[in-house]
mmCIF file of the N, C-alpha and C atoms, coordinates in Angstrom:
data_MODEL
# 
_entry.id   MODEL 
# 
loop_
_atom_site.group_PDB 
_atom_site.id 
_atom_site.type_symbol 
_atom_site.label_atom_id 
_atom_site.label_alt_id 
_atom_site.label_comp_id 
_atom_site.label_asym_id 
_atom_site.label_entity_id 
_atom_site.label_seq_id 
_atom_site.pdbx_PDB_ins_code 
_atom_site.Cartn_x 
_atom_site.Cartn_y 
_atom_site.Cartn_z 
_atom_site.occupancy 
_atom_site.B_iso_or_equiv 
_atom_site.pdbx_formal_charge 
_atom_site.auth_seq_id 
_atom_site.auth_comp_id 
_atom_site.auth_asym_id 
_atom_site.auth_atom_id 
_atom_site.pdbx_PDB_model_num 
ATOM 1   N N  . MET A 1 1  ? 1.170  -1.005 0.040   1.00 0.00 ? 1  MET A N  1 
ATOM 2   C CA . MET A 1 1  ? -0.002 0.177  -0.518  1.00 0.00 ? 1  MET A CA 1 
ATOM 3   C C  . MET A 1 1  ? 0.980  1.338  0.275   1.00 0.00 ? 1  MET A C  1 
ATOM 4   N N  . ALA A 1 2  ? 0.505  2.333  -1.201  1.00 0.00 ? 2  ALA A N  1 
ATOM 5   C CA . ALA A 1 2  ? 1.682  3.335  -0.898  1.00 0.00 ? 2  ALA A CA 1 
ATOM 6   C C  . ALA A 1 2  ? 0.962  4.231  0.776   1.00 0.00 ? 2  ALA A C  1 
ATOM 7   N N  . ARG A 1 3  ? 2.864  4.818  0.748   1.00 0.00 ? 3  ARG A N  1 
ATOM 8   C CA . ARG A 1 3  ? 2.432  6.145  2.303   1.00 0.00 ? 3  ARG A CA 1 
ATOM 9   C C  . ARG A 1 3  ? 2.206  7.664  1.142   1.00 0.00 ? 3  ARG A C  1 
ATOM 10  N N  . TYR A 1 4  ? 1.865  8.483  1.712   1.00 0.00 ? 4  TYR A N  1 
ATOM 11  C CA . TYR A 1 4  ? 1.754  9.644  1.360   1.00 0.00 ? 4  TYR A CA 1 
ATOM 12  C C  . TYR A 1 4  ? 2.161  10.381 2.261   1.00 0.00 ? 4  TYR A C  1 
ATOM 13  N N  . ILE A 1 5  ? 3.022  11.038 1.827   1.00 0.00 ? 5  ILE A N  1 
ATOM 14  C CA . ILE A 1 5  ? 3.825  12.155 2.601   1.00 0.00 ? 5  ILE A CA 1 
ATOM 15  C C  . ILE A 1 5  ? 3.735  13.448 1.608   1.00 0.00 ? 5  ILE A C  1 
ATOM 16  N N  . SER A 1 6  ? 4.203  15.041 2.374   1.00 0.00 ? 6  SER A N  1 
ATOM 17  C CA . SER A 1 6  ? 3.896  15.795 2.082   1.00 0.00 ? 6  SER A CA 1 
ATOM 18  C C  . SER A 1 6  ? 4.908  16.202 1.642   1.00 0.00 ? 6  SER A C  1 
ATOM 19  N N  . ALA A 1 7  ? 5.466  17.014 0.912   1.00 0.00 ? 7  ALA A N  1 
ATOM 20  C CA . ALA A 1 7  ? 6.311  17.453 -0.095  1.00 0.00 ? 7  ALA A CA 1 
ATOM 21  C C  . ALA A 1 7  ? 7.544  17.971 1.566   1.00 0.00 ? 7  ALA A C  1 
ATOM 22  N N  . LYS A 1 8  ? 6.716  18.393 1.824   1.00 0.00 ? 8  LYS A N  1 
ATOM 23  C CA . LYS A 1 8  ? 8.302  19.698 2.501   1.00 0.00 ? 8  LYS A CA 1 
ATOM 24  C C  . LYS A 1 8  ? 8.844  18.384 3.772   1.00 0.00 ? 8  LYS A C  1 
ATOM 25  N N  . GLU A 1 9  ? 7.853  17.387 3.725   1.00 0.00 ? 9  GLU A N  1 
ATOM 26  C CA . GLU A 1 9  ? 8.452  15.985 4.922   1.00 0.00 ? 9  GLU A CA 1 
ATOM 27  C C  . GLU A 1 9  ? 9.014  15.102 3.760   1.00 0.00 ? 9  GLU A C  1 
ATOM 28  N N  . PHE A 1 10 ? 9.097  15.337 2.529   1.00 0.00 ? 10 PHE A N  1 
ATOM 29  C CA . PHE A 1 10 ? 9.802  14.563 1.982   1.00 0.00 ? 10 PHE A CA 1 
ATOM 30  C C  . PHE A 1 10 ? 11.370 15.301 1.985   1.00 0.00 ? 10 PHE A C  1 
ATOM 31  N N  . ARG A 1 11 ? 10.835 16.292 1.493   1.00 0.00 ? 11 ARG A N  1 
ATOM 32  C CA . ARG A 1 11 ? 12.479 17.562 1.679   1.00 0.00 ? 11 ARG A CA 1 
ATOM 33  C C  . ARG A 1 11 ? 13.369 17.258 3.161   1.00 0.00 ? 11 ARG A C  1 
ATOM 34  N N  . GLN A 1 12 ? 12.685 17.310 4.200   1.00 0.00 ? 12 GLN A N  1 
ATOM 35  C CA . GLN A 1 12 ? 13.494 16.664 5.546   1.00 0.00 ? 12 GLN A CA 1 
ATOM 36  C C  . GLN A 1 12 ? 13.729 15.678 5.185   1.00 0.00 ? 12 GLN A C  1 
ATOM 37  N N  . ARG A 1 13 ? 12.982 14.826 5.086   1.00 0.00 ? 13 ARG A N  1 
ATOM 38  C CA . ARG A 1 13 ? 13.638 13.721 6.100   1.00 0.00 ? 13 ARG A CA 1 
ATOM 39  C C  . ARG A 1 13 ? 13.603 12.839 4.467   1.00 0.00 ? 13 ARG A C  1 
ATOM 40  N N  . PHE A 1 14 ? 14.494 13.070 3.616   1.00 0.00 ? 14 PHE A N  1 
ATOM 41  C CA . PHE A 1 14 ? 15.270 12.506 2.490   1.00 0.00 ? 14 PHE A CA 1 
ATOM 42  C C  . PHE A 1 14 ? 16.070 11.415 2.570   1.00 0.00 ? 14 PHE A C  1 
ATOM 43  N N  . ALA A 1 15 ? 16.705 10.878 3.405   1.00 0.00 ? 15 ALA A N  1 
ATOM 44  C CA . ALA A 1 15 ? 18.070 10.067 3.566   1.00 0.00 ? 15 ALA A CA 1 
ATOM 45  C C  . ALA A 1 15 ? 17.053 8.853  4.839   1.00 0.00 ? 15 ALA A C  1 
ATOM 46  N N  . ASP A 1 16 ? 16.112 9.824  5.006   1.00 0.00 ? 16 ASP A N  1 
ATOM 47  C CA . ASP A 1 16 ? 15.260 8.370  5.284   1.00 0.00 ? 16 ASP A CA 1 
ATOM 48  C C  . ASP A 1 16 ? 13.986 7.581  4.857   1.00 0.00 ? 16 ASP A C  1 
ATOM 49  N N  . ILE A 1 17 ? 14.294 8.460  3.284   1.00 0.00 ? 17 ILE A N  1 
ATOM 50  C CA . ILE A 1 17 ? 12.537 7.967  2.932   1.00 0.00 ? 17 ILE A CA 1 
ATOM 51  C C  . ILE A 1 17 ? 13.121 5.654  2.119   1.00 0.00 ? 17 ILE A C  1 
ATOM 52  N N  . VAL A 1 18 ? 14.606 5.380  1.528   1.00 0.00 ? 18 VAL A N  1 
ATOM 53  C CA . VAL A 1 18 ? 14.943 5.253  2.298   1.00 0.00 ? 18 VAL A CA 1 
ATOM 54  C C  . VAL A 1 18 ? 13.891 3.227  2.166   1.00 0.00 ? 18 VAL A C  1 
ATOM 55  N N  . GLU A 1 19 ? 14.187 3.605  3.044   1.00 0.00 ? 19 GLU A N  1 
ATOM 56  C CA . GLU A 1 19 ? 13.973 2.662  4.326   1.00 0.00 ? 19 GLU A CA 1 
ATOM 57  C C  . GLU A 1 19 ? 12.518 2.578  4.309   1.00 0.00 ? 19 GLU A C  1 
ATOM 58  N N  . ASP A 1 20 ? 11.987 4.245  3.969   1.00 0.00 ? 20 ASP A N  1 
ATOM 59  C CA . ASP A 1 20 ? 9.960  3.781  4.453   1.00 0.00 ? 20 ASP A CA 1 
ATOM 60  C C  . ASP A 1 20 ? 10.012 3.773  3.196   1.00 0.00 ? 20 ASP A C  1 
ATOM 61  N N  . LEU A 1 21 ? 10.086 3.472  1.953   1.00 0.00 ? 21 LEU A N  1 
ATOM 62  C CA . LEU A 1 21 ? 9.904  2.931  0.477   1.00 0.00 ? 21 LEU A CA 1 
ATOM 63  C C  . LEU A 1 21 ? 10.053 1.244  0.555   1.00 0.00 ? 21 LEU A C  1 
ATOM 64  N N  . LYS A 1 22 ? 10.890 0.965  1.395   1.00 0.00 ? 22 LYS A N  1 
ATOM 65  C CA . LYS A 1 22 ? 10.935 -0.655 1.417   1.00 0.00 ? 22 LYS A CA 1 
ATOM 66  C C  . LYS A 1 22 ? 9.960  -1.104 2.007   1.00 0.00 ? 22 LYS A C  1 
ATOM 67  N N  . ARG A 1 23 ? 9.831  -0.435 3.215   1.00 0.00 ? 23 ARG A N  1 
ATOM 68  C CA . ARG A 1 23 ? 8.143  -1.162 3.818   1.00 0.00 ? 23 ARG A CA 1 
ATOM 69  C C  . ARG A 1 23 ? 6.846  -0.619 3.476   1.00 0.00 ? 23 ARG A C  1 
ATOM 70  N N  . ALA A 1 24 ? 6.106  0.881  2.606   1.00 0.00 ? 24 ALA A N  1 
ATOM 71  C CA . ALA A 1 24 ? 5.845  0.520  1.886   1.00 0.00 ? 24 ALA A CA 1 
ATOM 72  C C  . ALA A 1 24 ? 5.451  -0.151 0.541   1.00 0.00 ? 24 ALA A C  1 
ATOM 73  N N  . GLY A 1 25 ? 6.717  0.114  0.100   1.00 0.00 ? 25 GLY A N  1 
ATOM 74  C CA . GLY A 1 25 ? 6.749  -0.365 -1.218  1.00 0.00 ? 25 GLY A CA 1 
ATOM 75  C C  . GLY A 1 25 ? 6.484  0.515  -2.305  1.00 0.00 ? 25 GLY A C  1 
ATOM 76  N N  . GLU A 1 26 ? 5.241  1.634  -1.935  1.00 0.00 ? 26 GLU A N  1 
ATOM 77  C CA . GLU A 1 26 ? 5.713  2.835  -3.251  1.00 0.00 ? 26 GLU A CA 1 
ATOM 78  C C  . GLU A 1 26 ? 5.005  4.133  -1.993  1.00 0.00 ? 26 GLU A C  1 
ATOM 79  N N  . ILE A 1 27 ? 5.637  5.464  -3.131  1.00 0.00 ? 27 ILE A N  1 
ATOM 80  C CA . ILE A 1 27 ? 5.291  6.303  -1.468  1.00 0.00 ? 27 ILE A CA 1 
ATOM 81  C C  . ILE A 1 27 ? 4.331  7.292  -2.914  1.00 0.00 ? 27 ILE A C  1 
ATOM 82  N N  . VAL A 1 28 ? 3.865  8.260  -2.618  1.00 0.00 ? 28 VAL A N  1 
ATOM 83  C CA . VAL A 1 28 ? 2.873  9.071  -3.267  1.00 0.00 ? 28 VAL A CA 1 
ATOM 84  C C  . VAL A 1 28 ? 3.596  10.842 -2.358  1.00 0.00 ? 28 VAL A C  1 
ATOM 85  N N  . VAL A 1 29 ? 4.511  11.660 -3.291  1.00 0.00 ? 29 VAL A N  1 
ATOM 86  C CA . VAL A 1 29 ? 4.180  12.902 -2.335  1.00 0.00 ? 29 VAL A CA 1 
ATOM 87  C C  . VAL A 1 29 ? 3.369  13.963 -2.767  1.00 0.00 ? 29 VAL A C  1 
ATOM 88  N N  . LEU A 1 30 ? 2.331  14.256 -1.903  1.00 0.00 ? 30 LEU A N  1 
ATOM 89  C CA . LEU A 1 30 ? 1.723  15.824 -1.948  1.00 0.00 ? 30 LEU A CA 1 
ATOM 90  C C  . LEU A 1 30 ? 2.087  16.926 -1.921  1.00 0.00 ? 30 LEU A C  1 
ATOM 91  N N  . LYS A 1 31 ? 1.512  18.200 -2.078  1.00 0.00 ? 31 LYS A N  1 
ATOM 92  C CA . LYS A 1 31 ? 1.570  18.962 -2.647  1.00 0.00 ? 31 LYS A CA 1 
ATOM 93  C C  . LYS A 1 31 ? 0.542  20.200 -2.702  1.00 0.00 ? 31 LYS A C  1 
ATOM 94  N N  . ARG A 1 32 ? -0.190 20.583 -0.788  1.00 0.00 ? 32 ARG A N  1 
ATOM 95  C CA . ARG A 1 32 ? -1.589 21.611 -0.639  1.00 0.00 ? 32 ARG A CA 1 
ATOM 96  C C  . ARG A 1 32 ? -2.410 20.145 -1.250  1.00 0.00 ? 32 ARG A C  1 
ATOM 97  N N  . SER A 1 33 ? -2.153 18.635 -0.778  1.00 0.00 ? 33 SER A N  1 
ATOM 98  C CA . SER A 1 33 ? -2.674 17.743 -0.609  1.00 0.00 ? 33 SER A CA 1 
ATOM 99  C C  . SER A 1 33 ? -3.737 16.946 -2.004  1.00 0.00 ? 33 SER A C  1 
ATOM 100 N N  . LYS A 1 34 ? -2.125 17.627 -3.086  1.00 0.00 ? 34 LYS A N  1 
ATOM 101 C CA . LYS A 1 34 ? -1.833 17.517 -4.899  1.00 0.00 ? 34 LYS A CA 1 
ATOM 102 C C  . LYS A 1 34 ? -1.642 16.486 -4.424  1.00 0.00 ? 34 LYS A C  1 
ATOM 103 N N  . PRO A 1 35 ? -1.371 15.382 -5.236  1.00 0.00 ? 35 PRO A N  1 
ATOM 104 C CA . PRO A 1 35 ? 0.246  14.016 -5.795  1.00 0.00 ? 35 PRO A CA 1 
ATOM 105 C C  . PRO A 1 35 ? 1.373  15.063 -6.647  1.00 0.00 ? 35 PRO A C  1 
ATOM 106 N N  . LEU A 1 36 ? 2.481  15.200 -6.411  1.00 0.00 ? 36 LEU A N  1 
ATOM 107 C CA . LEU A 1 36 ? 3.133  15.717 -7.251  1.00 0.00 ? 36 LEU A CA 1 
ATOM 108 C C  . LEU A 1 36 ? 3.692  14.391 -7.653  1.00 0.00 ? 36 LEU A C  1 
ATOM 109 N N  . PHE A 1 37 ? 4.780  13.333 -7.395  1.00 0.00 ? 37 PHE A N  1 
ATOM 110 C CA . PHE A 1 37 ? 4.821  12.977 -8.176  1.00 0.00 ? 37 PHE A CA 1 
ATOM 111 C C  . PHE A 1 37 ? 5.360  11.766 -7.135  1.00 0.00 ? 37 PHE A C  1 
ATOM 112 N N  . LYS A 1 38 ? 5.524  10.211 -8.104  1.00 0.00 ? 38 LYS A N  1 
ATOM 113 C CA . LYS A 1 38 ? 5.761  9.025  -7.122  1.00 0.00 ? 38 LYS A CA 1 
ATOM 114 C C  . LYS A 1 38 ? 6.982  7.835  -6.466  1.00 0.00 ? 38 LYS A C  1 
ATOM 115 N N  . ILE A 1 39 ? 7.484  8.062  -5.650  1.00 0.00 ? 39 ILE A N  1 
ATOM 116 C CA . ILE A 1 39 ? 8.337  7.336  -6.191  1.00 0.00 ? 39 ILE A CA 1 
ATOM 117 C C  . ILE A 1 39 ? 8.300  5.321  -5.765  1.00 0.00 ? 39 ILE A C  1 
ATOM 118 N N  . LEU A 1 40 ? 8.809  4.395  -6.469  1.00 0.00 ? 40 LEU A N  1 
ATOM 119 C CA . LEU A 1 40 ? 8.813  3.340  -6.750  1.00 0.00 ? 40 LEU A CA 1 
ATOM 120 C C  . LEU A 1 40 ? 10.047 3.020  -6.644  1.00 0.00 ? 40 LEU A C  1 
ATOM 121 N N  . PRO A 1 41 ? 10.520 1.125  -5.350  1.00 0.00 ? 41 PRO A N  1 
ATOM 122 C CA . PRO A 1 41 ? 11.360 1.110  -5.911  1.00 0.00 ? 41 PRO A CA 1 
ATOM 123 C C  . PRO A 1 41 ? 12.220 0.488  -7.829  1.00 0.00 ? 41 PRO A C  1 
ATOM 124 N N  . PHE A 1 42 ? 13.621 0.826  -8.068  1.00 0.00 ? 42 PHE A N  1 
ATOM 125 C CA . PHE A 1 42 ? 13.850 -0.093 -8.803  1.00 0.00 ? 42 PHE A CA 1 
ATOM 126 C C  . PHE A 1 42 ? 13.738 -1.118 -9.108  1.00 0.00 ? 42 PHE A C  1 
ATOM 127 N N  . GLU A 1 43 ? 14.167 -1.867 -8.335  1.00 0.00 ? 43 GLU A N  1 
ATOM 128 C CA . GLU A 1 43 ? 13.138 -3.456 -8.383  1.00 0.00 ? 43 GLU A CA 1 
ATOM 129 C C  . GLU A 1 43 ? 11.711 -3.762 -8.844  1.00 0.00 ? 43 GLU A C  1 
ATOM 130 N N  . GLU A 1 44 ? 11.164 -2.893 -9.525  1.00 0.00 ? 44 GLU A N  1 
ATOM 131 C CA . GLU A 1 44 ? 9.850  -2.997 -9.491  1.00 0.00 ? 44 GLU A CA 1 
ATOM 132 C C  . GLU A 1 44 ? 9.653  -2.985 -10.678 1.00 0.00 ? 44 GLU A C  1 
ATOM 133 N N  . ILE A 1 45 ? 10.909 -2.052 -12.090 1.00 0.00 ? 45 ILE A N  1 
ATOM 134 C CA . ILE A 1 45 ? 10.904 -2.350 -13.241 1.00 0.00 ? 45 ILE A CA 1 
ATOM 135 C C  . ILE A 1 45 ? 10.931 -3.993 -13.628 1.00 0.00 ? 45 ILE A C  1 
ATOM 136 N N  . PRO A 1 46 ? 10.714 -5.108 -14.028 1.00 0.00 ? 46 PRO A N  1 
ATOM 137 C CA . PRO A 1 46 ? 10.340 -5.182 -15.029 1.00 0.00 ? 46 PRO A CA 1 
ATOM 138 C C  . PRO A 1 46 ? 11.815 -5.580 -15.185 1.00 0.00 ? 46 PRO A C  1 
ATOM 139 N N  . SER A 1 47 ? 12.743 -6.790 -15.342 1.00 0.00 ? 47 SER A N  1 
ATOM 140 C CA . SER A 1 47 ? 14.441 -6.568 -15.940 1.00 0.00 ? 47 SER A CA 1 
ATOM 141 C C  . SER A 1 47 ? 13.783 -6.313 -17.230 1.00 0.00 ? 47 SER A C  1 
ATOM 142 N N  . ASP A 1 48 ? 12.999 -7.113 -18.074 1.00 0.00 ? 48 ASP A N  1 
ATOM 143 C CA . ASP A 1 48 ? 13.230 -8.397 -19.037 1.00 0.00 ? 48 ASP A CA 1 
ATOM 144 C C  . ASP A 1 48 ? 12.349 -5.860 -20.545 1.00 0.00 ? 48 ASP A C  1 
ATOM 145 N N  . LEU A 1 49 ? 12.267 -4.887 -19.532 1.00 0.00 ? 49 LEU A N  1 
ATOM 146 C CA . LEU A 1 49 ? 12.225 -4.094 -20.073 1.00 0.00 ? 49 LEU A CA 1 
ATOM 147 C C  . LEU A 1 49 ? 12.633 -3.424 -20.920 1.00 0.00 ? 49 LEU A C  1 
ATOM 148 N N  . LEU A 1 50 ? 14.443 -3.050 -21.228 1.00 0.00 ? 50 LEU A N  1 
ATOM 149 C CA . LEU A 1 50 ? 15.748 -2.277 -21.957 1.00 0.00 ? 50 LEU A CA 1 
ATOM 150 C C  . LEU A 1 50 ? 15.269 -3.869 -23.249 1.00 0.00 ? 50 LEU A C  1 
ATOM 151 N N  . ASP A 1 51 ? 15.383 -4.744 -22.573 1.00 0.00 ? 51 ASP A N  1 
ATOM 152 C CA . ASP A 1 51 ? 15.356 -5.771 -24.143 1.00 0.00 ? 51 ASP A CA 1 
ATOM 153 C C  . ASP A 1 51 ? 13.317 -5.584 -24.999 1.00 0.00 ? 51 ASP A C  1 
ATOM 154 N N  . ARG A 1 52 ? 12.566 -5.420 -23.873 1.00 0.00 ? 52 ARG A N  1 
ATOM 155 C CA . ARG A 1 52 ? 11.700 -5.308 -24.952 1.00 0.00 ? 52 ARG A CA 1 
ATOM 156 C C  . ARG A 1 52 ? 11.395 -3.740 -25.221 1.00 0.00 ? 52 ARG A C  1 
ATOM 157 N N  . VAL A 1 53 ? 12.264 -2.750 -25.264 1.00 0.00 ? 53 VAL A N  1 
ATOM 158 C CA . VAL A 1 53 ? 12.063 -1.792 -25.752 1.00 0.00 ? 53 VAL A CA 1 
ATOM 159 C C  . VAL A 1 53 ? 12.816 -1.801 -27.422 1.00 0.00 ? 53 VAL A C  1 
ATOM 160 N N  . SER A 1 54 ? 13.327 -2.693 -27.048 1.00 0.00 ? 54 SER A N  1 
ATOM 161 C CA . SER A 1 54 ? 14.939 -2.628 -27.698 1.00 0.00 ? 54 SER A CA 1 
ATOM 162 C C  . SER A 1 54 ? 14.223 -3.506 -29.193 1.00 0.00 ? 54 SER A C  1 
ATOM 163 N N  . SER A 1 55 ? 13.575 -4.338 -28.696 1.00 0.00 ? 55 SER A N  1 
ATOM 164 C CA . SER A 1 55 ? 12.827 -5.356 -30.107 1.00 0.00 ? 55 SER A CA 1 
ATOM 165 C C  . SER A 1 55 ? 11.782 -4.178 -30.352 1.00 0.00 ? 55 SER A C  1 
ATOM 166 N N  . THR A 1 56 ? 11.412 -4.016 -29.984 1.00 0.00 ? 56 THR A N  1 
ATOM 167 C CA . THR A 1 56 ? 10.278 -3.052 -30.359 1.00 0.00 ? 56 THR A CA 1 
ATOM 168 C C  . THR A 1 56 ? 10.687 -2.238 -31.574 1.00 0.00 ? 56 THR A C  1 
ATOM 169 N N  . PRO A 1 57 ? 10.182 -2.342 -32.616 1.00 0.00 ? 57 PRO A N  1 
ATOM 170 C CA . PRO A 1 57 ? 11.134 -1.358 -33.973 1.00 0.00 ? 57 PRO A CA 1 
ATOM 171 C C  . PRO A 1 57 ? 9.867  -0.054 -33.703 1.00 0.00 ? 57 PRO A C  1 
ATOM 172 N N  . ASP A 1 58 ? 10.429 1.072  -34.597 1.00 0.00 ? 58 ASP A N  1 
ATOM 173 C CA . ASP A 1 58 ? 9.560  2.207  -34.508 1.00 0.00 ? 58 ASP A CA 1 
ATOM 174 C C  . ASP A 1 58 ? 9.908  2.620  -35.663 1.00 0.00 ? 58 ASP A C  1 
ATOM 175 N N  . SER A 1 59 ? 8.532  3.309  -36.181 1.00 0.00 ? 59 SER A N  1 
ATOM 176 C CA . SER A 1 59 ? 8.641  3.249  -37.696 1.00 0.00 ? 59 SER A CA 1 
ATOM 177 C C  . SER A 1 59 ? 8.913  4.480  -37.630 1.00 0.00 ? 59 SER A C  1 
ATOM 178 N N  . SER A 1 60 ? 9.351  5.436  -36.742 1.00 0.00 ? 60 SER A N  1 
ATOM 179 C CA . SER A 1 60 ? 9.580  7.024  -36.773 1.00 0.00 ? 60 SER A CA 1 
ATOM 180 C C  . SER A 1 60 ? 10.589 6.690  -36.829 1.00 0.00 ? 60 SER A C  1 
ATOM 181 N N  . GLN A 1 61 ? 11.529 6.516  -36.397 1.00 0.00 ? 61 GLN A N  1 
ATOM 182 C CA . GLN A 1 61 ? 12.873 6.522  -36.674 1.00 0.00 ? 61 GLN A CA 1 
ATOM 183 C C  . GLN A 1 61 ? 13.693 5.561  -37.867 1.00 0.00 ? 61 GLN A C  1 
ATOM 184 N N  . PRO A 1 62 ? 14.140 5.586  -38.496 1.00 0.00 ? 62 PRO A N  1 
ATOM 185 C CA . PRO A 1 62 ? 14.840 5.528  -39.671 1.00 0.00 ? 62 PRO A CA 1 
ATOM 186 C C  . PRO A 1 62 ? 15.687 4.343  -39.314 1.00 0.00 ? 62 PRO A C  1 
ATOM 187 N N  . ASP A 1 63 ? 16.413 2.822  -40.087 1.00 0.00 ? 63 ASP A N  1 
ATOM 188 C CA . ASP A 1 63 ? 17.455 2.276  -39.410 1.00 0.00 ? 63 ASP A CA 1 
ATOM 189 C C  . ASP A 1 63 ? 18.351 1.910  -39.649 1.00 0.00 ? 63 ASP A C  1 
ATOM 190 N N  . LEU A 1 64 ? 19.564 1.635  -40.023 1.00 0.00 ? 64 LEU A N  1 
ATOM 191 C CA . LEU A 1 64 ? 21.138 2.022  -39.530 1.00 0.00 ? 64 LEU A CA 1 
ATOM 192 C C  . LEU A 1 64 ? 21.181 1.353  -41.473 1.00 0.00 ? 64 LEU A C  1 
ATOM 193 N N  . GLN A 1 65 ? 20.623 1.313  -41.875 1.00 0.00 ? 65 GLN A N  1 
ATOM 194 C CA . GLN A 1 65 ? 20.911 1.259  -43.076 1.00 0.00 ? 65 GLN A CA 1 
ATOM 195 C C  . GLN A 1 65 ? 20.222 2.073  -44.186 1.00 0.00 ? 65 GLN A C  1 
ATOM 196 N N  . GLU A 1 66 ? 18.985 2.821  -43.740 1.00 0.00 ? 66 GLU A N  1 
ATOM 197 C CA . GLU A 1 66 ? 18.442 3.469  -44.535 1.00 0.00 ? 66 GLU A CA 1 
ATOM 198 C C  . GLU A 1 66 ? 18.747 5.266  -43.793 1.00 0.00 ? 66 GLU A C  1 
ATOM 199 N N  . ILE A 1 67 ? 19.708 5.157  -42.384 1.00 0.00 ? 67 ILE A N  1 
ATOM 200 C CA . ILE A 1 67 ? 20.229 6.159  -42.406 1.00 0.00 ? 67 ILE A CA 1 
ATOM 201 C C  . ILE A 1 67 ? 22.112 6.563  -42.786 1.00 0.00 ? 67 ILE A C  1 
ATOM 202 N N  . SER A 1 68 ? 23.290 5.032  -43.518 1.00 0.00 ? 68 SER A N  1 
ATOM 203 C CA . SER A 1 68 ? 24.093 5.051  -43.622 1.00 0.00 ? 68 SER A CA 1 
ATOM 204 C C  . SER A 1 68 ? 23.087 5.899  -45.295 1.00 0.00 ? 68 SER A C  1 
ATOM 205 N N  . ARG A 1 69 ? 22.509 5.167  -45.736 1.00 0.00 ? 69 ARG A N  1 
ATOM 206 C CA . ARG A 1 69 ? 21.993 5.630  -47.549 1.00 0.00 ? 69 ARG A CA 1 
ATOM 207 C C  . ARG A 1 69 ? 22.060 7.222  -46.865 1.00 0.00 ? 69 ARG A C  1 
ATOM 208 N N  . ILE A 1 70 ? 21.098 7.789  -46.109 1.00 0.00 ? 70 ILE A N  1 
ATOM 209 C CA . ILE A 1 70 ? 21.635 8.621  -46.416 1.00 0.00 ? 70 ILE A CA 1 
ATOM 210 C C  . ILE A 1 70 ? 22.890 9.937  -46.353 1.00 0.00 ? 70 ILE A C  1 
ATOM 211 N N  . VAL A 1 71 ? 23.737 9.196  -45.546 1.00 0.00 ? 71 VAL A N  1 
ATOM 212 C CA . VAL A 1 71 ? 25.063 10.236 -45.414 1.00 0.00 ? 71 VAL A CA 1 
ATOM 213 C C  . VAL A 1 71 ? 25.597 9.528  -46.595 1.00 0.00 ? 71 VAL A C  1 
ATOM 214 N N  . HIS A 1 72 ? 26.081 8.839  -47.224 1.00 0.00 ? 72 HIS A N  1 
ATOM 215 C CA . HIS A 1 72 ? 26.162 8.264  -48.687 1.00 0.00 ? 72 HIS A CA 1 
ATOM 216 C C  . HIS A 1 72 ? 26.016 9.425  -49.440 1.00 0.00 ? 72 HIS A C  1 
ATOM 217 N N  . GLU A 1 73 ? 24.516 9.589  -49.647 1.00 0.00 ? 73 GLU A N  1 
ATOM 218 C CA . GLU A 1 73 ? 24.045 10.345 -50.570 1.00 0.00 ? 73 GLU A CA 1 
ATOM 219 C C  . GLU A 1 73 ? 24.181 11.801 -50.081 1.00 0.00 ? 73 GLU A C  1 
ATOM 220 N N  . VAL A 1 74 ? 24.343 11.992 -49.457 1.00 0.00 ? 74 VAL A N  1 
ATOM 221 C CA . VAL A 1 74 ? 24.615 13.434 -48.558 1.00 0.00 ? 74 VAL A CA 1 
ATOM 222 C C  . VAL A 1 74 ? 26.101 13.779 -49.554 1.00 0.00 ? 74 VAL A C  1 
ATOM 223 N N  . ARG A 1 75 ? 27.030 12.577 -49.041 1.00 0.00 ? 75 ARG A N  1 
ATOM 224 C CA . ARG A 1 75 ? 28.903 12.823 -48.810 1.00 0.00 ? 75 ARG A CA 1 
ATOM 225 C C  . ARG A 1 75 ? 28.813 12.649 -50.463 1.00 0.00 ? 75 ARG A C  1 
ATOM 226 N N  . GLY A 1 76 ? 27.629 12.317 -51.373 1.00 0.00 ? 76 GLY A N  1 
ATOM 227 C CA . GLY A 1 76 ? 28.171 12.780 -52.732 1.00 0.00 ? 76 GLY A CA 1 
ATOM 228 C C  . GLY A 1 76 ? 28.721 10.670 -52.922 1.00 0.00 ? 76 GLY A C  1 
ATOM 229 N N  . VAL A 1 77 ? 28.878 9.561  -51.671 1.00 0.00 ? 77 VAL A N  1 
ATOM 230 C CA . VAL A 1 77 ? 29.945 8.984  -52.904 1.00 0.00 ? 77 VAL A CA 1 
ATOM 231 C C  . VAL A 1 77 ? 29.063 7.751  -53.087 1.00 0.00 ? 77 VAL A C  1 
ATOM 232 N N  . GLN A 1 78 ? 29.081 7.231  -54.003 1.00 0.00 ? 78 GLN A N  1 
ATOM 233 C CA . GLN A 1 78 ? 28.134 5.716  -54.703 1.00 0.00 ? 78 GLN A CA 1 
ATOM 234 C C  . GLN A 1 78 ? 28.529 4.669  -53.793 1.00 0.00 ? 78 GLN A C  1 
# 
């Protein structure tokens, strides 16, 4: 279950937040009673996240062969 703390308490107790994070699992920092940001332990991120991202093609970005072709075209190399 998430633990809620104020931004002021977060600034004052930053060093102790790590231990609280281990116990609570996540901490939501509030400013004027509204959520500002959430802190999650790094271990909760799936270990294969980078593998999944790198294997997902991004159609908006050219592949390496296309980049090479463009560079050669700009340089006038055949």
